[in-house]
Backbone as JSON Lines, residues from 0, in Angstrom:
{"i":0,"aa":"X","n":[103.0,90.31,103.55],"ca":[103.93,90.08,104.67],"c":[103.17,89.61,105.91]}
{"i":1,"aa":"X","n":[103.76,88.68,106.63],"ca":[103.13,88.18,107.85],"c":[103.96,88.44,109.09]}
{"i":2,"aa":"X","n":[105.07,89.25,108.94],"ca":[105.93,89.59,110.07],"c":[106.47,88.35,110.77]}
{"i":3,"aa":"X","n":[106.73,87.32,109.96],"ca":[107.31,86.1,110.51],"c":[106.31,85.17,111.16]}
{"i":4,"aa":"X","n":[105.06,85.55,111.21],"ca":[104.05,84.71,111.83],"c":[103.44,83.77,110.8]}
{"i":5,"aa":"X","n":[103.25,82.53,111.2],"ca":[102.62,81.56,110.3],"c":[101.11,81.78,110.3]}
{"i":6,"aa":"X","n":[100.53,81.9,109.12],"ca":[99.09,82.06,108.99],"c":[98.54,80.84,108.28]}
{"i":7,"aa":"X","n":[97.48,80.27,108.84],"ca":[96.83,79.12,108.22],"c":[95.97,79.64,107.07]}
{"i":8,"aa":"X","n":[96.49,79.54,105.87],"ca":[95.8,80.09,104.7],"c":[94.67,79.16,104.28]}
{"i":9,"aa":"X","n":[93.49,79.75,104.05],"ca":[92.34,79.01,103.55],"c":[92.28,79.19,102.04]}
{"i":10,"aa":"X","n":[92.45,78.11,101.3],"ca":[92.46,78.18,99.84],"c":[91.02,78.0,99.33]}
{"i":11,"aa":"X","n":[90.54,78.99,98.57],"ca":[89.13,79.04,98.18],"c":[88.97,78.95,96.66]}
{"i":12,"aa":"X","n":[87.99,78.15,96.24],"ca":[87.58,78.09,94.84],"c":[86.2,78.74,94.72]}
{"i":13,"aa":"X","n":[86.05,79.67,93.79],"ca":[84.78,80.38,93.59],"c":[84.08,79.8,92.36]}
{"i":14,"aa":"X","n":[82.81,79.43,92.53],"ca":[82.04,78.87,91.41],"c":[80.75,79.67,91.25]}
{"i":15,"aa":"X","n":[80.63,80.38,90.11],"ca":[79.44,81.17,89.83],"c":[79.43,81.47,88.33]}
{"i":16,"aa":"X","n":[78.24,81.44,87.73],"ca":[78.2,81.65,86.28],"c":[78.24,83.13,85.89]}
{"i":17,"aa":"X","n":[78.22,84.04,86.85],"ca":[78.31,85.47,86.56],"c":[79.71,85.98,86.87]}
{"i":18,"aa":"X","n":[80.4,86.44,85.85],"ca":[81.78,86.92,86.02],"c":[81.86,88.06,87.02]}
{"i":19,"aa":"X","n":[80.86,88.93,87.03],"ca":[80.9,90.08,87.93],"c":[80.82,89.63,89.39]}
{"i":20,"aa":"X","n":[80.1,88.53,89.65],"ca":[80.02,87.98,91.01],"c":[81.36,87.37,91.4]}
{"i":21,"aa":"X","n":[81.94,86.59,90.49],"ca":[83.24,85.97,90.78],"c":[84.29,87.05,91.05]}
{"i":22,"aa":"X","n":[84.28,88.08,90.21],"ca":[85.27,89.16,90.37],"c":[85.07,89.9,91.69]}
{"i":23,"aa":"X","n":[83.8,90.12,92.06],"ca":[83.52,90.83,93.3],"c":[83.97,90.04,94.52]}
{"i":24,"aa":"X","n":[83.7,88.73,94.52],"ca":[84.12,87.89,95.65],"c":[85.64,87.8,95.7]}
{"i":25,"aa":"X","n":[86.26,87.65,94.54],"ca":[87.72,87.58,94.5],"c":[88.33,88.87,95.04]}
{"i":26,"aa":"X","n":[87.75,90.0,94.65],"ca":[88.25,91.29,95.11],"c":[88.15,91.41,96.63]}
{"i":27,"aa":"X","n":[87.01,90.98,97.17],"ca":[86.83,91.02,98.63],"c":[87.83,90.11,99.33]}
{"i":28,"aa":"X","n":[87.92,88.88,98.87],"ca":[88.76,87.9,99.56],"c":[90.25,88.22,99.43]}
{"i":29,"aa":"X","n":[90.61,88.93,98.38],"ca":[92.02,89.28,98.19],"c":[92.55,90.22,99.27]}
{"i":30,"aa":"X","n":[91.64,90.86,100.01],"ca":[92.05,91.78,101.07],"c":[92.18,91.08,102.42]}
{"i":31,"aa":"X","n":[91.87,89.78,102.46],"ca":[91.86,89.05,103.73],"c":[93.14,88.22,103.85]}
{"i":32,"aa":"X","n":[93.96,88.49,104.89],"ca":[95.28,87.84,104.99],"c":[95.26,86.32,105.02]}
{"i":33,"aa":"X","n":[94.21,85.72,105.62],"ca":[94.23,84.25,105.78],"c":[93.44,83.52,104.7]}
{"i":34,"aa":"X","n":[93.05,84.22,103.63],"ca":[92.29,83.59,102.55],"c":[92.97,83.84,101.22]}
{"i":35,"aa":"X","n":[93.08,82.8,100.41],"ca":[93.67,82.91,99.07],"c":[92.72,82.27,98.06]}
{"i":36,"aa":"X","n":[92.32,83.03,97.06],"ca":[91.5,82.48,95.98],"c":[92.43,81.75,95.01]}
{"i":37,"aa":"X","n":[92.21,80.45,94.86],"ca":[93.1,79.64,94.03],"c":[92.53,79.41,92.63]}
{"i":38,"aa":"X","n":[91.27,79.77,92.41],"ca":[90.68,79.59,91.09],"c":[89.22,79.96,91.1]}
{"i":39,"aa":"X","n":[88.64,80.03,89.89],"ca":[87.2,80.26,89.79],"c":[86.65,79.52,88.58]}
{"i":40,"aa":"X","n":[85.38,79.16,88.66],"ca":[84.73,78.39,87.6],"c":[83.37,79.0,87.3]}
{"i":41,"aa":"X","n":[82.94,78.86,86.03],"ca":[81.69,79.46,85.58],"c":[80.53,78.47,85.55]}
{"i":42,"aa":"X","n":[80.81,77.2,85.83],"ca":[79.73,76.2,85.86],"c":[80.2,74.97,86.63]}
{"i":43,"aa":"X","n":[79.27,74.04,86.84],"ca":[79.58,72.86,87.63],"c":[80.65,71.96,87.04]}
{"i":44,"aa":"X","n":[80.64,71.83,85.72],"ca":[81.65,70.98,85.07],"c":[83.05,71.53,85.33]}
{"i":45,"aa":"X","n":[83.2,72.84,85.15],"ca":[84.5,73.46,85.43],"c":[84.87,73.3,86.9]}
{"i":46,"aa":"X","n":[83.86,73.43,87.77],"ca":[84.11,73.32,89.21],"c":[84.67,71.96,89.58]}
{"i":47,"aa":"X","n":[84.06,70.9,89.05],"ca":[84.51,69.54,89.35],"c":[85.94,69.34,88.87]}
{"i":48,"aa":"X","n":[86.22,69.81,87.67],"ca":[87.57,69.67,87.11],"c":[88.6,70.44,87.93]}
{"i":49,"aa":"X","n":[88.27,71.7,88.25],"ca":[89.2,72.54,89.02],"c":[89.38,72.0,90.43]}
{"i":50,"aa":"X","n":[88.3,71.5,91.03],"ca":[88.43,70.96,92.38],"c":[89.42,69.8,92.4]}
{"i":51,"aa":"X","n":[89.3,68.92,91.43],"ca":[90.19,67.76,91.38],"c":[91.65,68.19,91.24]}
{"i":52,"aa":"X","n":[91.87,69.27,90.5],"ca":[93.24,69.73,90.26],"c":[93.79,70.58,91.4]}
{"i":53,"aa":"X","n":[92.94,71.45,91.98],"ca":[93.42,72.42,92.96],"c":[93.25,71.99,94.4]}
{"i":54,"aa":"X","n":[92.29,71.09,94.67],"ca":[91.99,70.63,96.04],"c":[91.88,71.83,97.01]}
{"i":55,"aa":"X","n":[90.94,72.74,96.78],"ca":[90.79,73.89,97.67],"c":[90.29,73.46,99.05]}
{"i":56,"aa":"X","n":[90.51,74.31,100.04],"ca":[90.0,74.03,101.39],"c":[88.5,74.26,101.45]}
{"i":57,"aa":"X","n":[88.01,75.29,100.76],"ca":[86.58,75.62,100.74],"c":[86.19,75.99,99.31]}
{"i":58,"aa":"X","n":[85.06,75.46,98.86],"ca":[84.52,75.82,97.56],"c":[83.22,76.59,97.76]}
{"i":59,"aa":"X","n":[83.16,77.81,97.21],"ca":[81.93,78.61,97.23],"c":[81.13,78.22,95.99]}
{"i":60,"aa":"X","n":[79.95,77.67,96.18],"ca":[79.21,77.07,95.07],"c":[77.87,77.75,94.83]}
{"i":61,"aa":"X","n":[77.72,78.34,93.64],"ca":[76.41,78.81,93.2],"c":[75.58,77.58,92.83]}
{"i":62,"aa":"X","n":[74.27,77.73,92.72],"ca":[73.43,76.57,92.42],"c":[72.91,76.54,90.99]}
{"i":63,"aa":"X","n":[72.44,77.67,90.47],"ca":[71.84,77.69,89.14],"c":[72.9,78.14,88.13]}
{"i":64,"aa":"X","n":[73.38,77.16,87.34],"ca":[74.45,77.43,86.38],"c":[74.25,76.55,85.15]}
{"i":65,"aa":"X","n":[74.8,76.94,84.01],"ca":[74.71,76.1,82.8],"c":[75.66,74.9,82.89]}
{"i":66,"aa":"X","n":[75.52,74.01,81.93],"ca":[76.39,72.82,81.8],"c":[76.14,71.79,82.91]}
{"i":67,"aa":"X","n":[76.36,72.2,84.15],"ca":[76.08,71.35,85.31],"c":[75.74,72.27,86.46]}
{"i":68,"aa":"X","n":[74.61,72.03,87.13],"ca":[74.23,72.95,88.21],"c":[75.02,72.65,89.48]}
{"i":69,"aa":"X","n":[74.83,73.51,90.48],"ca":[75.61,73.39,91.7],"c":[75.34,72.13,92.48]}
{"i":70,"aa":"X","n":[74.1,71.69,92.52],"ca":[73.78,70.48,93.27],"c":[74.46,69.26,92.66]}
{"i":71,"aa":"X","n":[74.42,69.15,91.33],"ca":[75.13,68.05,90.67],"c":[76.63,68.13,90.92]}
{"i":72,"aa":"X","n":[77.17,69.35,90.89],"ca":[78.61,69.53,91.13],"c":[78.98,69.12,92.56]}
{"i":73,"aa":"X","n":[78.13,69.49,93.53],"ca":[78.38,69.09,94.92],"c":[78.4,67.57,95.02]}
{"i":74,"aa":"X","n":[77.42,66.92,94.42],"ca":[77.36,65.45,94.47],"c":[78.61,64.82,93.87]}
{"i":75,"aa":"X","n":[79.04,65.36,92.73],"ca":[80.21,64.8,92.06],"c":[81.48,65.01,92.89]}
{"i":76,"aa":"X","n":[81.62,66.19,93.45],"ca":[82.82,66.5,94.25],"c":[82.85,65.65,95.52]}
{"i":77,"aa":"X","n":[81.69,65.52,96.2],"ca":[81.63,64.72,97.43],"c":[81.9,63.24,97.13]}
{"i":78,"aa":"X","n":[81.44,62.77,95.97],"ca":[81.72,61.39,95.58],"c":[83.22,61.16,95.43]}
{"i":79,"aa":"X","n":[83.89,62.14,94.85],"ca":[85.34,62.02,94.65],"c":[86.12,62.28,95.93]}
{"i":80,"aa":"X","n":[85.62,63.19,96.76],"ca":[86.32,63.57,97.99],"c":[85.3,63.82,99.1]}
{"i":81,"aa":"X","n":[85.0,62.79,99.91],"ca":[84.0,62.94,100.97],"c":[84.35,64.0,102.01]}
{"i":82,"aa":"X","n":[85.63,64.41,102.04],"ca":[86.05,65.42,103.01],"c":[85.93,66.84,102.46]}
{"i":83,"aa":"X","n":[85.43,67.0,101.25],"ca":[85.33,68.31,100.62],"c":[84.46,69.24,101.46]}
{"i":84,"aa":"X","n":[84.86,70.51,101.53],"ca":[84.11,71.53,102.26],"c":[83.45,72.44,101.22]}
{"i":85,"aa":"X","n":[82.13,72.39,101.15],"ca":[81.4,73.14,100.13],"c":[80.41,74.08,100.78]}
{"i":86,"aa":"X","n":[80.52,75.36,100.45],"ca":[79.62,76.38,100.99],"c":[78.78,76.93,99.85]}
{"i":87,"aa":"X","n":[77.48,76.66,99.88],"ca":[76.57,77.19,98.87],"c":[76.43,78.69,99.07]}
{"i":88,"aa":"X","n":[76.58,79.45,97.98],"ca":[76.38,80.89,98.0],"c":[75.44,81.22,96.85]}
{"i":89,"aa":"X","n":[74.18,81.5,97.17],"ca":[73.16,81.58,96.14],"c":[72.12,82.63,96.48]}
{"i":90,"aa":"X","n":[71.3,82.96,95.49],"ca":[70.17,83.87,95.71],"c":[68.9,83.12,96.07]}
{"i":91,"aa":"X","n":[68.92,81.79,95.99],"ca":[67.71,80.99,96.11],"c":[67.52,80.43,97.51]}
{"i":92,"aa":"X","n":[66.32,80.65,98.07],"ca":[66.0,80.16,99.4],"c":[64.78,79.24,99.35]}
{"i":93,"aa":"X","n":[64.6,78.54,98.24],"ca":[63.43,77.67,98.07],"c":[63.78,76.23,98.46]}
{"i":94,"aa":"X","n":[62.75,75.49,98.88],"ca":[62.97,74.12,99.34],"c":[63.63,73.24,98.29]}
{"i":95,"aa":"X","n":[63.29,73.47,97.01],"ca":[63.83,72.61,95.96],"c":[65.32,72.87,95.72]}
{"i":96,"aa":"X","n":[65.87,73.89,96.34],"ca":[67.31,74.14,96.26],"c":[67.99,73.79,97.59]}
{"i":97,"aa":"X","n":[67.37,74.21,98.71],"ca":[68.0,74.04,100.02],"c":[68.21,72.57,100.36]}
{"i":98,"aa":"X","n":[67.13,71.79,100.35],"ca":[67.22,70.4,100.8],"c":[68.11,69.54,99.91]}
{"i":99,"aa":"X","n":[67.99,69.63,98.58],"ca":[68.9,68.84,97.74],"c":[70.37,69.21,97.94]}
{"i":100,"aa":"X","n":[70.65,70.5,98.16],"ca":[72.05,70.92,98.35],"c":[72.62,70.33,99.63]}
{"i":101,"aa":"X","n":[71.84,70.36,100.7],"ca":[72.31,69.81,101.97],"c":[72.41,68.29,101.89]}
{"i":102,"aa":"X","n":[71.41,67.67,101.25],"ca":[71.45,66.22,101.08],"c":[72.66,65.8,100.25]}
{"i":103,"aa":"X","n":[73.04,66.62,99.29],"ca":[74.19,66.31,98.43],"c":[75.5,66.38,99.19]}
{"i":104,"aa":"X","n":[75.52,67.12,100.32],"ca":[76.74,67.17,101.12],"c":[77.3,68.54,101.38]}
{"i":105,"aa":"X","n":[76.54,69.6,101.05],"ca":[77.03,70.96,101.32],"c":[77.19,71.15,102.83]}
{"i":106,"aa":"X","n":[78.26,71.81,103.23],"ca":[78.51,72.06,104.65],"c":[77.84,73.33,105.13]}
{"i":107,"aa":"X","n":[77.47,74.21,104.19],"ca":[76.85,75.46,104.57],"c":[75.99,76.0,103.45]}
{"i":108,"aa":"X","n":[75.12,76.95,103.81],"ca":[74.19,77.52,102.84],"c":[74.03,79.0,103.19]}
{"i":109,"aa":"X","n":[74.51,79.86,102.3],"ca":[74.51,81.3,102.55],"c":[73.86,82.01,101.37]}
{"i":110,"aa":"X","n":[73.07,83.04,101.67],"ca":[72.42,83.81,100.62],"c":[73.32,84.97,100.17]}
{"i":111,"aa":"X","n":[73.18,85.36,98.92],"ca":[74.06,86.39,98.36],"c":[73.81,87.78,98.92]}
{"i":112,"aa":"X","n":[72.7,87.96,99.62],"ca":[72.48,89.27,100.24],"c":[73.14,89.36,101.62]}
{"i":113,"aa":"X","n":[73.9,88.34,102.0],"ca":[74.64,88.38,103.26],"c":[75.76,89.41,103.16]}
{"i":114,"aa":"X","n":[76.17,89.96,104.29],"ca":[77.26,90.93,104.25],"c":[78.62,90.22,104.24]}
{"i":115,"aa":"X","n":[79.66,90.99,104.03],"ca":[81.0,90.41,103.87],"c":[81.46,89.68,105.13]}
{"i":116,"aa":"X","n":[81.09,90.2,106.3],"ca":[81.51,89.54,107.54],"c":[80.86,88.17,107.68]}
{"i":117,"aa":"X","n":[79.61,88.06,107.26],"ca":[78.93,86.76,107.3],"c":[79.61,85.78,106.36]}
{"i":118,"aa":"X","n":[80.0,86.25,105.17],"ca":[80.69,85.38,104.22],"c":[82.01,84.89,104.79]}
{"i":119,"aa":"X","n":[82.79,85.79,105.35],"ca":[84.09,85.41,105.91],"c":[83.92,84.44,107.07]}
{"i":120,"aa":"X","n":[82.95,84.71,107.93],"ca":[82.72,83.81,109.05],"c":[82.31,82.42,108.56]}
{"i":121,"aa":"X","n":[81.46,82.37,107.54],"ca":[81.01,81.08,107.01],"c":[82.16,80.31,106.38]}
{"i":122,"aa":"X","n":[83.0,80.99,105.64],"ca":[84.17,80.33,105.03],"c":[85.03,79.69,106.12]}
{"i":123,"aa":"X","n":[85.28,80.43,107.19],"ca":[86.14,79.92,108.26],"c":[85.47,78.77,109.0]}
{"i":124,"aa":"X","n":[84.15,78.87,109.22],"ca":[83.43,77.78,109.9],"c":[83.46,76.51,109.07]}
{"i":125,"aa":"X","n":[83.19,76.64,107.78],"ca":[83.18,75.47,106.9],"c":[84.58,74.87,106.81]}
{"i":126,"aa":"X","n":[85.6,75.72,106.76],"ca":[86.98,75.22,106.74],"c":[87.3,74.39,107.97]}
{"i":127,"aa":"X","n":[86.73,74.77,109.12],"ca":[86.97,74.02,110.36],"c":[86.13,72.75,110.43]}
{"i":128,"aa":"X","n":[85.32,72.5,109.41],"ca":[84.49,71.3,109.41],"c":[83.17,71.5,110.11]}
{"i":129,"aa":"X","n":[82.8,72.78,110.35],"ca":[81.54,73.08,111.02],"c":[80.49,73.42,109.97]}
{"i":130,"aa":"X","n":[79.23,73.38,110.37],"ca":[78.17,73.78,109.46],"c":[77.94,75.28,109.59]}
{"i":131,"aa":"X","n":[77.51,75.9,108.51],"ca":[77.25,77.34,108.52],"c":[76.01,77.6,107.66]}
{"i":132,"aa":"X","n":[74.91,77.9,108.33],"ca":[73.65,78.08,107.63],"c":[73.14,79.5,107.85]}
{"i":133,"aa":"X","n":[72.78,80.18,106.77],"ca":[72.18,81.5,106.87],"c":[70.98,81.43,107.82]}
{"i":134,"aa":"X","n":[70.86,82.39,108.75],"ca":[69.75,82.34,109.72],"c":[68.38,82.19,109.08]}
{"i":135,"aa":"X","n":[68.15,82.85,107.95],"ca":[66.85,82.74,107.28],"c":[66.63,81.31,106.79]}
{"i":136,"aa":"X","n":[67.69,80.68,106.3],"ca":[67.6,79.3,105.83],"c":[67.43,78.35,107.01]}
{"i":137,"aa":"X","n":[68.15,78.62,108.1],"ca":[68.06,77.76,109.28],"c":[66.64,77.73,109.82]}
{"i":138,"aa":"X","n":[65.99,78.89,109.89],"ca":[64.62,78.92,110.39],"c":[63.7,78.11,109.49]}
{"i":139,"aa":"X","n":[63.93,78.21,108.2],"ca":[63.11,77.46,107.24],"c":[63.32,75.95,107.42]}
{"i":140,"aa":"X","n":[64.57,75.55,107.57],"ca":[64.88,74.14,107.77],"c":[64.23,73.62,109.04]}
{"i":141,"aa":"X","n":[64.35,74.4,110.1],"ca":[63.81,73.95,111.38],"c":[62.29,73.82,111.34]}
{"i":142,"aa":"X","n":[61.64,74.76,110.66],"ca":[60.19,74.67,110.54],"c":[59.78,73.41,109.78]}
{"i":143,"aa":"X","n":[60.5,73.14,108.68],"ca":[60.17,71.97,107.86],"c":[60.41,70.68,108.62]}
{"i":144,"aa":"X","n":[61.48,70.66,109.39],"ca":[61.87,69.43,110.07],"c":[60.98,69.17,111.27]}
{"i":145,"aa":"X","n":[60.51,70.24,111.92],"ca":[59.71,70.05,113.12],"c":[58.27,69.67,112.82]}
{"i":146,"aa":"X","n":[57.82,69.87,111.58],"ca":[56.42,69.62,111.28],"c":[56.06,68.15,111.09]}
{"i":147,"aa":"X","n":[56.87,67.35,110.34],"ca":[56.47,65.94,110.17],"c":[56.79,65.12,111.41]}
{"i":148,"aa":"X","n":[56.16,63.97,111.59],"ca":[56.52,63.1,112.72],"c":[57.92,62.56,112.55]}
{"i":149,"aa":"X","n":[58.61,62.28,113.67],"ca":[59.97,61.76,113.56],"c":[60.01,60.47,112.76]}
{"i":150,"aa":"X","n":[61.06,60.34,111.94],"ca":[61.24,59.11,111.19],"c":[61.86,58.05,112.1]}
{"i":151,"aa":"X","n":[61.56,56.78,111.87],"ca":[62.21,55.75,112.68],"c":[63.71,55.74,112.43]}
{"i":152,"aa":"X","n":[64.46,55.54,113.49],"ca":[65.91,55.49,113.34],"c":[66.28,54.21,112.58]}
{"i":153,"aa":"X","n":[67.21,54.35,111.63],"ca":[67.59,53.21,110.8],"c":[68.16,52.08,111.66]}
{"i":154,"aa":"X","n":[67.86,50.87,111.27],"ca":[68.33,49.71,112.03],"c":[69.77,49.34,111.69]}
{"i":155,"aa":"X","n":[70.26,49.82,110.52],"ca":[71.57,49.37,110.07],"c":[72.7,50.27,110.55]}
{"i":156,"aa":"X","n":[72.4,51.23,111.44],"ca":[73.47,52.11,111.91],"c":[74.01,51.6,113.24]}
{"i":157,"aa":"X","n":[75.28,51.88,113.5],"ca":[75.87,51.55,114.79],"c":[75.31,52.49,115.85]}
{"i":158,"aa":"X","n":[74.98,51.96,117.02],"ca":[74.45,52.85,118.07],"c":[75.51,53.84,118.53]}
{"i":159,"aa":"X","n":[75.06,55.05,118.85],"ca":[75.96,56.07,119.37],"c":[76.19,55.83,120.85]}
{"i":160,"aa":"X","n":[77.4,56.13,121.3],"ca":[77.68,56.05,122.73],"c":[77.0,57.22,123.44]}
{"i":161,"aa":"X","n":[76.94,57.16,124.75],"ca":[76.34,58.24,125.53],"c":[77.05,59.56,125.25]}
{"i":162,"aa":"X","n":[78.37,59.53,125.18],"ca":[79.13,60.76,124.91],"c":[78.87,61.26,123.49]}
{"i":163,"aa":"X","n":[78.78,60.34,122.52],"ca":[78.49,60.76,121.15],"c":[77.12,61.4,121.03]}
{"i":164,"aa":"X","n":[76.14,60.86,121.75],"ca":[74.81,61.47,121.76],"c":[74.86,62.87,122.35]}
{"i":165,"aa":"X","n":[75.65,63.02,123.41],"ca":[75.8,64.33,124.04],"c":[76.42,65.33,123.07]}
{"i":166,"aa":"X","n":[77.45,64.89,122.35],"ca":[78.11,65.76,121.38],"c":[77.16,66.09,120.22]}
{"i":167,"aa":"X","n":[76.4,65.09,119.76],"ca":[75.46,65.31,118.66],"c":[74.43,66.37,119.05]}
{"i":168,"aa":"X","n":[73.91,66.31,120.25],"ca":[72.93,67.3,120.71],"c":[73.54,68.7,120.7]}
{"i":169,"aa":"X","n":[74.8,68.81,121.08],"ca":[75.45,70.12,121.13],"c":[75.77,70.63,119.73]}
{"i":170,"aa":"X","n":[76.13,69.7,118.84],"ca":[76.33,70.07,117.44],"c":[75.03,70.66,116.88]}
{"i":171,"aa":"X","n":[73.92,70.04,117.24],"ca":[72.62,70.46,116.71],"c":[72.21,71.84,117.21]}
{"i":172,"aa":"X","n":[72.82,72.32,118.3],"ca":[72.52,73.67,118.78],"c":[73.39,74.71,118.1]}
{"i":173,"aa":"X","n":[74.3,74.27,117.21],"ca":[75.14,75.2,116.47],"c":[76.47,75.48,117.11]}
{"i":174,"aa":"X","n":[76.83,74.74,118.16],"ca":[78.1,74.99,118.84],"c":[79.27,74.46,118.01]}
{"i":175,"aa":"X","n":[80.37,75.18,118.05],"ca":[81.58,74.74,117.34],"c":[82.28,73.64,118.13]}
{"i":176,"aa":"X","n":[83.24,72.98,117.49],"ca":[84.01,71.95,118.18],"c":[84.68,72.51,119.43]}
{"i":177,"aa":"X","n":[85.24,73.72,119.32],"ca":[85.95,74.31,120.45],"c":[84.99,74.64,121.59]}
{"i":178,"aa":"X","n":[83.81,75.14,121.25],"ca":[82.82,75.45,122.29],"c":[82.37,74.17,123.01]}
{"i":179,"aa":"X","n":[82.18,73.1,122.24],"ca":[81.78,71.83,122.85],"c":[82.91,71.31,123.75]}
{"i":180,"aa":"X","n":[84.14,71.41,123.24],"ca":[85.31,70.95,124.02],"c":[85.42,71.71,125.33]}
{"i":181,"aa":"X","n":[85.21,73.03,125.27],"ca":[85.3,73.84,126.49],"c":[84.23,73.42,127.5]}
{"i":182,"aa":"X","n":[83.03,73.15,127.01],"ca":[81.93,72.8,127.91],"c":[82.14,71.41,128.53]}
{"i":183,"aa":"X","n":[82.71,70.48,127.74],"ca":[82.91,69.12,128.23],"c":[84.29,68.92,128.87]}
{"i":184,"aa":"X","n":[85.11,69.97,128.82],"ca":[86.45,69.96,129.4],"c":[87.3,68.84,128.8]}
{"i":185,"aa":"X","n":[87.35,68.82,127.48],"ca":[88.21,67.91,126.74],"c":[88.88,68.71,125.63]}
{"i":186,"aa":"X","n":[89.74,68.06,124.87],"ca":[90.43,68.77,123.8],"c":[89.54,68.92,122.56]}
{"i":187,"aa":"X","n":[89.84,69.92,121.76],"ca":[89.1,70.12,120.52],"c":[89.29,68.92,119.59]}
{"i":188,"aa":"X","n":[90.46,68.31,119.62],"ca":[90.72,67.13,118.8],"c":[89.84,65.95,119.19]}
{"i":189,"aa":"X","n":[89.56,65.82,120.48],"ca":[88.67,64.75,120.95],"c":[87.27,64.95,120.39]}
{"i":190,"aa":"X","n":[86.78,66.19,120.41],"ca":[85.45,66.47,119.87],"c":[85.43,66.22,118.38]}
{"i":191,"aa":"X","n":[86.5,66.61,117.69],"ca":[86.58,66.39,116.25],"c":[86.46,64.88,115.96]}
{"i":192,"aa":"X","n":[87.11,64.08,116.77],"ca":[87.05,62.62,116.59],"c":[85.64,62.1,116.85]}
{"i":193,"aa":"X","n":[84.99,62.64,117.89],"ca":[83.61,62.23,118.18],"c":[82.7,62.56,117.01]}
{"i":194,"aa":"X","n":[82.83,63.78,116.46],"ca":[81.98,64.19,115.34],"c":[82.21,63.29,114.14]}
{"i":195,"aa":"X","n":[83.46,62.96,113.88],"ca":[83.79,62.07,112.77],"c":[83.14,60.7,112.97]}
{"i":196,"aa":"X","n":[83.19,60.18,114.21],"ca":[82.56,58.89,114.51],"c":[81.05,58.95,114.34]}
{"i":197,"aa":"X","n":[80.46,60.06,114.78],"ca":[79.0,60.23,114.66],"c":[78.58,60.2,113.2]}
{"i":198,"aa":"X","n":[79.28,60.98,112.37],"ca":[78.95,61.03,110.95],"c":[79.1,59.66,110.31]}
{"i":199,"aa":"X","n":[80.17,58.95,110.69],"ca":[80.39,57.62,110.12],"c":[79.3,56.63,110.52]}
{"i":200,"aa":"X","n":[78.94,56.63,111.8],"ca":[77.93,55.7,112.28],"c":[76.55,55.97,111.68]}
{"i":201,"aa":"X","n":[76.23,57.26,111.49],"ca":[74.91,57.62,110.97],"c":[74.87,57.7,109.45]}
{"i":202,"aa":"X","n":[76.01,57.45,108.81],"ca":[76.1,57.52,107.35],"c":[75.73,58.91,106.84]}
{"i":203,"aa":"X","n":[76.29,59.92,107.49],"ca":[76.01,61.31,107.12],"c":[77.28,61.96,106.58]}
{"i":204,"aa":"X","n":[77.08,63.03,105.78],"ca":[78.23,63.66,105.11],"c":[78.7,64.93,105.78]}
{"i":205,"aa":"X","n":[77.89,65.53,106.66],"ca":[78.28,66.83,107.21],"c":[77.59,67.07,108.55]}
{"i":206,"aa":"X","n":[78.08,68.09,109.27],"ca":[77.46,68.49,110.53],"c":[76.04,68.98,110.31]}
{"i":207,"aa":"X","n":[75.83,69.6,109.15],"ca":[74.48,70.08,108.85],"c":[73.5,68.91,108.8]}
{"i":208,"aa":"X","n":[73.89,67.83,108.13],"ca":[73.03,66.65,108.07],"c":[72.85,66.05,109.47]}
{"i":209,"aa":"X","n":[73.9,66.1,110.29],"ca":[73.8,65.59,111.66],"c":[72.79,66.4,112.47]}
{"i":210,"aa":"X","n":[72.78,67.71,112.26],"ca":[71.81,68.57,112.95],"c":[70.39,68.22,112.54]}
{"i":211,"aa":"X","n":[70.19,68.05,111.24],"ca":[68.86,67.69,110.75],"c":[68.43,66.33,111.31]}
{"i":212,"aa":"X","n":[69.36,65.4,111.38],"ca":[69.07,64.07,111.92],"c":[68.64,64.19,113.38]}
{"i":213,"aa":"X","n":[69.38,64.97,114.17],"ca":[69.07,65.12,115.59],"c":[67.69,65.72,115.79]}
{"i":214,"aa":"X","n":[67.35,66.69,114.96],"ca":[66.04,67.33,115.08],"c":[64.92,66.37,114.67]}
{"i":215,"aa":"X","n":[65.13,65.64,113.6],"ca":[64.11,64.71,113.12],"c":[63.81,63.62,114.14]}
{"i":216,"aa":"X","n":[64.84,63.18,114.85],"ca":[64.68,62.04,115.75],"c":[64.48,62.46,117.2]}
{"i":217,"aa":"X","n":[64.21,63.75,117.42],"ca":[63.9,64.19,118.77],"c":[65.08,64.2,119.71]}
{"i":218,"aa":"X","n":[66.3,64.21,119.18],"ca":[67.49,64.27,120.01],"c":[67.86,65.7,120.36]}
{"i":219,"aa":"X","n":[67.29,66.66,119.61],"ca":[67.47,68.09,119.88],"c":[66.17,68.77,119.53]}
{"i":220,"aa":"X","n":[65.98,69.97,120.03],"ca":[64.71,70.65,119.85],"c":[64.94,72.08,119.41]}
{"i":221,"aa":"X","n":[63.89,72.69,118.89],"ca":[63.99,74.07,118.41],"c":[64.18,75.04,119.54]}
{"i":222,"aa":"X","n":[63.63,74.76,120.73],"ca":[63.76,75.65,121.88],"c":[64.6,74.96,122.94]}
{"i":223,"aa":"X","n":[65.56,75.71,123.48],"ca":[66.47,75.13,124.47],"c":[65.73,74.62,125.71]}
{"i":224,"aa":"X","n":[64.54,75.22,126.05],"ca":[63.85,74.8,127.25],"c":[63.0,73.55,127.07]}
{"i":225,"aa":"X","n":[62.92,73.04,125.83],"ca":[62.15,71.83,125.65],"c":[62.9,70.64,126.24]}
{"i":226,"aa":"X","n":[62.22,69.56,126.63],"ca":[62.89,68.41,127.24],"c":[63.81,67.71,126.26]}
């Protein structure tokens, strides 16, 4: 019952090769009024098929699975639906899993030892089109990205406007669309449009990739006090 109030339900697909994990996540999410589990899959092949049929708002994706692994499944789903929202939920925090998953188009990366509040927050952030990275993973990404010299900016991309650069820098600090809108005194829809334009111009699939791009090219820094 919602007492007559409209609730924006987030439809979730769970993908994990361990039934006990799927059942545990389903049990947790079933207690949350604004989340509905619409299906679950035991491997990447099932995930791709179910995604096409169910079109969930958020897909929780394990990485190491039989038949087709999570990274391949992310690539296949993003190819079919570039707007797909995929949140990696895994035990693995190694470079050979993190970077390929983000490059494939995952919107978030969460470790399985996260608590339930972190999972719920990540689901909601990814549903809003925001990136959601486990703090331990974020620190690892930032260390890796800050160590090599900046790559040259591609010549085939459309230049960003001054406002788009400003928004990109704020995205890279982890701010949500609403937080950016409040700071710039514009509507959340305007920021959403700016982010969409930024991703299109830079040929990127997610806010996470935009953050990595900003860090690599010196448009944002690890410490707020840096120039």
